[in-house]
C-alpha positions in Angstrom: -24.8 -40.9 0.8 -28.5 -40.5 2.6 -29.6 -37.1 1.0 -33.7 -37.4 1.7 -33.1 -36.0 4.7 -34.6 -31.9 5.1 -33.4 -29.4 7.6 -34.6 -29.8 10.6 -34.9 -26.9 13.2 -35.4 -26.4 16.6 -37.2 -23.0 18.4 -34.8 -21.0 20.9 -36.1 -21.0 24.5 -34.0 -18.5 26.1 -32.1 -15.5 24.6 -28.7 -16.2 23.8 -29.0 -19.8 23.7 -29.2 -22.3 21.2 -31.1 -25.6 21.2 -29.3 -28.8 21.7 -27.3 -30.5 18.8 -27.6 -26.8 17.1 -25.4 -27.0 13.8 -21.9 -24.7 13.5 -21.0 -23.0 10.5 -17.6 -23.7 9.1 -15.5 -21.6 6.2 -16.3 -23.1 3.8 -19.9 -23.1 1.3 -22.3 -24.9 3.0 -25.5 -26.1 1.5 -29.2 -27.2 3.2 -31.7 -29.0 1.9 -34.7 -27.0 2.5 -37.4 -29.2 0.4 -36.5 -32.2 -1.5 -34.5 -31.5 -4.3 -33.8 -27.9 -3.6 -30.5 -27.1 -2.0 -29.4 -23.3 -1.0 -26.4 -21.9 0.1 -25.8 -20.0 2.7 -24.2 -16.6 2.1 -22.0 -14.1 4.4 -21.4 -17.0 6.3 -19.0 -17.5 9.1 -17.1 -20.0 11.0 -18.9 -20.8 14.4 -22.3 -19.2 14.2 -25.5 -20.9 13.6 -28.2 -21.3 10.9 -31.1 -18.9 11.9 -34.2 -19.5 9.4 -36.2 -15.8 9.4 -39.9 -16.1 8.7 -40.1 -15.4 5.1 -37.7 -18.8 4.6 -34.8 -17.3 3.9 -31.3 -18.5 6.0 -28.9 -16.2 8.1 -25.8 -17.3 9.4 -25.6 -15.5 13.2 -23.8 -15.5 16.2 -25.4 -17.3 19.3 -26.0 -13.6 20.8 -28.2 -12.7 18.6 -30.7 -15.3 18.9 -34.1 -14.6 20.7 -36.8 -16.6 21.8 -38.7 -17.8 19.1 -36.1 -18.0 16.7 -35.6 -21.0 14.3 -32.2 -22.4 14.7 -31.0 -25.4 12.5 -29.8 -28.5 14.0 -28.0 -31.3 12.9 -23.7 -32.0 12.9 -23.7 -34.2 9.9 -21.6 -32.4 7.2 -22.4 -35.1 4.0 -26.1 -34.3 3.7 -27.2 -36.4 6.4 -28.9 -34.1 8.1 -29.7 -31.9 5.6 -26.3 -30.0 5.5 -23.8 -30.2 2.9 -20.5 -28.8 3.6 -18.4 -28.7 0.7 -14.8 -28.5 1.0 -13.4 -29.2 -2.1 -12.6 -27.4 -5.0 -15.5 -24.6 -5.6 -15.9 -26.0 -9.9 -16.5 -29.5 -8.3 -19.6 -29.6 -6.9 -21.2 -33.2 -6.5 -24.6 -33.7 -9.1 -27.0 -32.9 -6.4 -26.1 -29.6 -6.0 -27.0 -28.5 -9.3 -29.4 -25.8 -9.1 -28.5 -24.5 -5.9 -30.1 -21.0 -5.1 -28.6 -18.7 -2.3 -30.2 -18.8 1.1 -31.1 -15.4 1.4 -33.5 -15.4 -1.8 -37.2 -16.7 -0.5 -38.7 -19.4 -1.9 -39.9 -19.5 -5.9 -43.7 -19.0 -6.3 -44.8 -21.4 -8.3 -44.6 -20.5 -12.2 -41.9 -17.5 -11.4 -38.3 -17.7 -12.4 -36.0 -19.5 -10.3 -32.6 -17.9 -9.3 -31.0 -15.0 -9.3 -30.5 -12.4 -12.8 -27.6 -13.0 -14.6 -24.1 -11.5 -14.5 -21.1 -13.3 -12.6 -18.2 -12.4 -10.9 -14.8 -13.0 -12.2 -12.7 -14.3 -9.9 -8.4 -14.3 -10.3 -6.0 -17.2 -10.1 -6.8 -18.8 -6.4 -4.6 -17.3 -3.7 -4.9 -20.5 -1.4 -2.3 -22.8 -0.5 -4.8 -25.3 -0.2 -6.0 -27.4 -3.3 -9.5 -26.9 -2.2 -9.7 -23.1 -3.2 -10.0 -23.3 -6.9 -10.1 -20.0 -9.3 -13.7 -20.3 -10.9 -17.1 -18.8 -10.2 -20.1 -20.9 -10.3 -23.4 -19.4 -11.8 -26.5 -20.5 -10.0 -29.8 -21.3 -11.9 -29.0 -18.6 -14.4 -26.8 -19.0 -17.9 -23.7 -18.1 -18.7 -23.6 -14.4 -18.7 -20.8 -11.8 -20.0 -20.4 -8.9 -17.7 -18.1 -5.8 -18.3 -16.0 -6.6 -15.1 -15.9 -10.2 -16.1 -14.7 -9.4 -20.1 -12.6 -6.4 -18.9 -10.3 -9.9 -17.2 -8.4 -11.8 -19.7 -7.1 -14.0 -16.9 -10.2 -14.6 -14.8 -11.6 -18.1 -15.8 -14.7 -18.7 -17.4 -18.0 -18.6 -14.8 -19.7 -22.7 -14.8 -23.4 -23.1 -14.4 -24.5 -24.8 -11.4 -26.6 -27.0 -13.6 -23.1 -28.6 -14.9 -21.7 -29.5 -11.1 -19.0 -31.6 -11.3 -20.1 -34.5 -13.9 -16.1 -35.5 -14.7 -13.2 -36.2 -12.2 -10.2 -33.7 -11.9 -7.3 -35.4 -13.2 -5.6 -37.2 -11.0 -2.4 -35.6 -9.4 1.0 -36.8 -9.6 1.2 -39.4 -5.9 3.0 -37.0 -3.1 6.5 -38.6 -2.0 6.1 -39.9 1.3 9.3 -38.3 2.2 10.7 -34.9 0.7 12.0 -31.7 2.3 10.9 -27.8 2.7 6.7 -29.2 2.8 5.9 -26.6 5.5 6.2 -22.8 5.2 9.1 -21.1 7.2 11.1 -17.8 6.9 13.5 -20.4 4.3 10.6 -21.0 1.9 10.3 -19.1 -1.3 7.6 -16.5 -1.5 7.9 -15.2 -5.2 4.5 -17.2 -6.6 3.2 -15.8 -3.4 4.0 -12.1 -3.9 3.0 -13.1 -8.0 -0.2 -14.0 -7.2 -1.3 -11.2 -4.5 -0.3 -8.3 -7.1 -2.1 -10.5 -9.2 -5.5 -10.9 -7.1 -5.1 -7.0 -5.7 -4.8 -5.6 -9.6 -8.3 -7.5 -10.6 -10.1 -6.6 -7.1 -8.9 -3.2 -7.0 -11.9 -2.8 -9.6 -13.9 -6.3 -9.0 -13.9 -7.0 -5.4 -13.5 -5.5 -2.1 -9.7 -5.6 -0.1 -10.2 -5.6 3.4 -6.5 -5.0 5.2 -5.7 -5.6 8.7 -3.0 -4.0 10.0 -0.7 -3.6 13.2 1.3 -0.3 14.3 4.4 -1.7 13.0 3.0 -0.4 9.6 3.8 2.7 10.5 7.0 2.8 12.4 9.0 2.8 9.2 8.9 6.2 7.2 8.8 4.3 3.8 6.3 1.6 4.8 3.9 4.6 6.3 4.1 6.6 2.9 3.6 3.1 1.2 0.7 1.9 2.7 -1.0 5.6 2.4 0.2 5.5 -1.2 -1.7 2.3 -1.5 -4.7 4.1 -0.1 -3.9 6.8 -2.5 -4.0 4.0 -5.3 -7.5 2.8 -4.4 -6.2 -0.5 -3.4 -7.8 -0.4 0.4 -11.5 -0.5 0.2 -11.5 -1.1 3.9 -9.0 -0.9 7.5 -9.7 -3.2 10.1 -6.7 -2.4 13.0 -6.9 -1.2 16.2 -6.0 2.0 19.1 -2.3 1.5 18.2 -2.0 1.9 14.2 -3.9 5.3 14.0 -2.3 7.1 17.4 1.2 5.7 15.9 0.4 7.0 12.6 -0.9 10.4 14.0 2.0 10.2 15.9 4.2 10.5 13.0 1.9 13.4 11.5 2.1 15.6 14.5 5.9 15.0 15.5 7.7 13.0 13.1 8.0 10.2 15.5 6.4 6.6 16.7 6.7 5.7 20.4 9.4 8.7 20.2 11.7 7.1 17.8 12.1 9.4 14.6 10.4 6.9 11.7 13.6 7.3 9.7 16.6 8.1 12.0 15.7 6.3 14.8 17.1 8.6 17.4 15.2 9.3 20.7 13.1 12.4 20.8 13.8 14.6 23.8 10.9 13.1 26.1 9.2 11.6 23.1 7.7 9.4 25.5 5.3 11.6 25.5 4.5 11.7 22.1 2.2 9.2 21.5 0.0 10.7 24.4 0.2 13.9 23.3 -0.9 12.8 19.6 -4.4 11.4 21.1 -4.7 14.3 23.5 -4.5 16.6 20.5 -7.0 14.7 18.1 -9.2 14.3 21.4 -9.0 17.8 21.4 -9.9 18.6 17.6 -12.6 16.1 18.3 -12.0 13.8 15.8 -9.4 12.2 12.8 -11.7 13.5 10.5 -12.0 17.1 12.4 -7.9 16.9 13.0 -7.9 16.3 9.1 -10.1 18.8 7.6 -8.6 21.2 9.8 -5.5 20.5 8.2 -3.1 20.0 11.8 -2.6 16.1 10.2 -0.9 16.6 6.8 0.0 13.0 6.0 0.2 9.3 6.7 -2.6 6.8 6.2 -5.1 8.2 8.6 -5.2 11.2 6.8 -5.1 8.9 3.5 -8.3 7.1 4.7 -10.4 10.3 5.4 -9.3 12.3 2.2 -10.4 9.2 0.0 -13.0 8.2 2.3 -11.9 4.9 2.6 -13.6 3.4 5.8 -12.0 2.2 8.7 -12.7 0.1 12.3 -10.8 0.8 15.2 -11.4 -1.9 17.5 -10.5 -1.2 21.4 -8.6 -3.6 23.3 -8.0 -3.6 27.3 -4.4 -1.7 26.7 -5.2 0.7 25.1 -4.0 4.3 26.0 -6.7 7.4 25.6 -8.3 6.1 23.7 -8.5 8.2 20.2 -12.3 9.2 19.6 -13.0 6.6 16.9 -12.1 3.8 18.8 -14.9 1.2 19.6 -14.5 0.4 23.4 -17.6 -2.2 23.0 -16.1 -5.5 22.0 -19.2 -6.8 20.5 -19.8 -3.3 18.1 -16.2 -3.7 17.0 -16.3 -7.1 15.8 -20.4 -6.2 14.6 -18.4 -3.3 12.8 -15.6 -5.3 11.2 -18.2 -8.0 10.3 -19.5 -5.3 8.0 -16.4 -5.2 6.1 -15.3 -8.7 6.1 -19.0 -9.6 4.5 -18.4 -7.7 1.6 -14.4 -8.7 1.2 -13.5 -10.6 -1.8 -9.4 -10.2 -0.7 -8.3 -10.0 2.9 -4.6 -8.7 3.3 -3.5 -9.1 7.3 -0.3 -7.3 8.7 1.6 -8.0 11.4 -1.1 -8.5 14.1 -2.0 -11.9 15.6 -5.0 -10.2 17.5 -7.1 -8.3 14.6 -5.9 -11.1 12.1 -7.0 -13.8 14.1 -10.6 -12.1 15.1 -10.8 -11.3 10.9 -10.2 -14.7 10.0 -12.7 -16.2 12.2 -15.1 -13.9 10.5 -14.0 -14.4 7.0 -15.7 -17.5 5.1 -13.3 -19.2 2.2 -16.2 -18.1 -0.5 -18.0 -15.3 -1.3 -21.3 -15.3 -3.1 -22.1 -12.6 -5.3 -24.4 -10.8 -7.6 -26.4 -13.1 -10.0 -25.8 -16.2 -7.6 -21.8 -16.3 -8.3 -19.5 -18.1 -6.4 -15.8 -17.3 -5.9 -13.1 -17.8 -3.0 -12.0 -15.1 -1.2 -8.3 -14.5 -0.4 -6.2 -14.6 2.5 -2.9 -13.4 3.3 -1.1 -12.9 5.9 2.6 -10.8 5.8 4.3 -11.2 9.6 8.0 -12.1 10.2 7.0 -14.6 12.9 6.1 -18.5 12.0 3.7 -18.2 15.0 1.0 -15.9 13.9 1.1 -17.7 11.0 0.5 -21.0 12.2 -1.6 -19.3 15.0 -4.3 -18.5 12.5 -4.6 -21.8 10.7 -5.1 -23.6 14.1 -8.1 -21.5 14.9 -9.9 -22.7 11.5 -8.6 -20.0 8.8 -7.4 -23.3 6.8 -6.9 -21.6 3.3 -4.7 -18.6 4.1 -1.7 -17.9 2.6 1.7 -17.0 4.6 4.3 -14.4 3.6 7.1 -14.7 6.4 8.7 -11.3 5.7 9.4 -7.9 7.6 6.2 -6.8 7.3 7.7 -2.9 6.2 9.6 -4.7 3.6 6.3 -6.6 2.6 4.3 -2.8 2.4 7.2 -1.3 0.6 7.7 -4.0 -2.4 3.9 -4.2 -2.8 3.5 -0.4 -3.3 6.3 -0.6 -5.4 5.1 -3.3 -7.6 1.4 -2.0 -8.0 2.2 1.5 -8.7 5.2 1.0 -10.7 6.9 3.5 -7.8 11.1 2.9 -7.3 10.6 5.3 -4.1 7.8 6.1 -1.9 8.4 9.8 -1.5 
């Protein structure tokens, strides 16, 4: 493997146009050699972007639309160090030896004689939730020795951090060879998901206090009385740190708060309300009349539900608009790129993403979500991505679009939300 090449950059000649042979980022950790023997890790990465070198020497992962004339952009499409870029698709605790001593790419080059690397304080990660063997639970510490933090010490199941100076020197024990023929190797509605649920519960319990949990939800979550109460209960219990959704989820949740229906059908009894097809439009009109969802909650017009819980608990949310929206609600972001920016602001911090019955928003979020998180103190941990959907197509589509480390649970999303709420809060009922 050739490792002598230093990262090469070229100037951007036109706004929004990358130079020829630009390097496109992936979901995996990518290390860049900025000077001989000094490798840096791209922080807050996402797939289908480019690497921009800032005037202070730091590297930033940006969308093509953000490029300005005169920017310096990394070039080279080799992934094994031959172009000064190494894409690590293996376990996080088994980096090759030449990456020992890596530092975050968003930290300026050290001054000679100064301490190299960030301060200590690893972010402990829970048991890995990926279906891929590539995603292991270990946390890596760059440049600084292991230092126990309160977060790490309070989670007995969290694995210990590893120093980047001792990156993989011992190969993993070989796994048993797989049979050439076996049944049930894929994921379908017949698959057993008990392990996946237990892993999800462990991850959410850990990340409630030591991570950032982002949920991506479609309107089906609020089409059922129990599911709607359960998701609001998860918000109240602190398991939701951010919500990404569209106009529909908020509209039908607010319709339920005002009329007890979703698209005119009773949430519990499923009866069609007289002229119920007006209800979602009336809900939008009422909220627009109030000026905002927040104003409707504060005035007491909206007294329960998901949006009420988000507003009363101060949990941020993004409502991304689409071409099919009615209304929309005042908080809906109609500009698709402004919505993308708002979503990515949450995904940048995410340690766990849970996507519920929305193919469009799930794929959009998956495209923004890396398989790892570079945290405080130069730590490295996996980002867990769970999908709950009754459609096998929706789960497969996300993998086809590059989110290779996502974990699918194929089930009715309303049952899923109720089960998760009961498991995490101990509630036998959602009332």
